[in-house]
C-alpha positions, -999 to +999 in steps of 0.1 A: -216+075-018-198+048-038-170+030-019-150+014-048-127+036-068-117+027-104-080+025-113-084+055-136-088+078-105-053+071-092-021+076-111-003+045-101-032+022-103-041+037-137-006+030-150-007-005-136-040-014-152-029+001-186+001-022-185-020-052-176-052-051-197-063-085-186-072-070-151-099-048-138-083-029-110-102-011-081-094+003-047-109+016-014-096+050-006-099+057+031-080+084+049-045+075+060-037+073+097-059+099+114-061+123+085-099+122+089-096+137+123-118+111+141-093+103+167-090+067+154-061+057+131-067+037+099-030+029+101-022+014+135+014+006+126+022+040+111+050+063+121+056+101+117+079+095+088+055+074+067+025+095+076+041+127+061+055+108+031+021+090+024+009+097-011-027+097+004-023+128+025-035+163+016-001+176+005+003+151-024-011+150-060-045+164-069-056+164-032-036+196-030-059+211-056-093+196-049-105+196-013-133+172-024-108+144-027-098+145+009-134+151+019-145+119+001-118+099+019-129+114+052-166+106+047-158+070+037-136+067+069-163+081+091-188+056+076-163+027+080-154+035+116-188+044+129-211+020+110-189-010+100-217-035+095-236-011+073-204-003+054-198-039+046-234-044+036-227-018+009-192-026+000-196-064-006-224-058-032-203-032-050-174-057-052-197-084-065-212-061-091-179-050-105-166-086-104-196-096-125-188-069-151-152-080-151-161-116-158-184-107-187-154-089-202-130-119-195-110-098-169-097-107-134-108-083-108-081-070-085-088-048-054-065-029-032-085-027+000-061-002+015-051+024-010-038+047+018-048+028+049-039-004+068-071-019+081-074-057+088-101-065+063-097-103+068-106-100+105-138-116+118-153-082+120-152-077+082-141-109+064-142-091+030-117-115+011-134-146+027-168-135+014-156-129-021-132-157-029-131-152-067-117-117-063-079-111-058-070-086-031-036-070-023-022-045+000+009-032+020+009-036+057+031-024+086+014-050+108+038-078+099+022-103+121-006-105+094+018-120+068+010-156+060-022-154+079-046-140+053-069-160+030-053-172-003-069-145-024-054-117-002-017-109-009+002-087+015+036-071+012+051-059+045+063-023+051+096-014+066+092+017+088+128+023+099+154+008+123+138+023+155+103+010+145+102-026+130+137-037+120+135-070+139+101-079+125+112-070+091+143-093+091+121-122+105+096-116+077+123-117+050+138-148+065+104-164+063+100-157+026+078-126+026+085-095+006+090-062+024+086-027+009+114-003+016+113+035+007+146+046-009+159+081-018+188+097-034+204+130-023+194+159-044+163+180-053+140+151-062+107+167-056+073+152-066+079+157-103+112+140-104+109+114-077+108+085-102+143+095-115+159+083-082+179+051-085+171+019-066+199-003-053+203-039-065+204-051-029+203-036+006+218-045+039+197-033+070+215-017+099+234-043+120+226-071+094+253-084+071+230-100+045+224-084+011+187-086+004+177-084-033+156-054-045+131-052-073+114-021-087+081-017-069+073+015-088+070-003-121+036-016-111+013-014-081+000-050-086+019-065-057+002-099-060+023-106-090+058-097-075+086-122-075+084-149-048+110-161-025+146-166-037+162-201-041+173-198-004+137-193+006+142-156+015+119-127+007+128-098-014+127-060-010+100-041-030+119-010-036+098+022-036+112+058-043+105+085-018+078+108-032+062+141-021+074+176-014+109+185-003+096+192+032+079+158+034+111+141+020+132+158+047+108+146+075+107+110+062+145+109+060+149+123+095+126+097+110+145+069+093+115+058+071+135+065+039+168+048+032+196+064+013+209+049-020+246+052-018 
């Protein structure tokens, strides 16, 4: 069982790599939250709203058609959770091998360690970025305390989960210059096939906060490591993402406060 997945296997990564041919893009596709049914979550900061809206669950994309996709993620998750040292002994050589191929083609290797999960790969238990300093890593994380504490080759974008979940931490992160991903939606029948037609606001004010935080289009590319940095005032920006998934999933994400209405 190979652990690394090429960009061509995932719609958004494939699009990002096609628009940036100087990069070789890969990911690790573990099951989101406890989708694997092990009793241990791969997303310790997840909420009901983000779990049902996650593009890595069984109700989104080709995973609805091919059971083998979810089974592959499940097997990788079991391997990762039950035999972490053995997992790393396989994973690191895979990364180094692909990095060598990229170098010979004059490409920079990019790896999204958490395609659908939120595992702390920079921790002492794994130290994946530390052991491969010439590879550039990037991820989203709901664990906002990680921001600014990862190795220089590991770029993180925070994830807003809704006012009842991590609003205070989100505002603190933005004030400190870190970008935060926010899921937006428009009223209307924007199912999976038309999700990208939804508008994004130019700026957004969080509940109870008077400041207008600038928004950029995070759906234009998945390569978060190259997003705009802090504003002149030193503030972070909002990485705007459009709510995707079925109409049922949309409704649940909206009700939970995970998705924010574009007025």
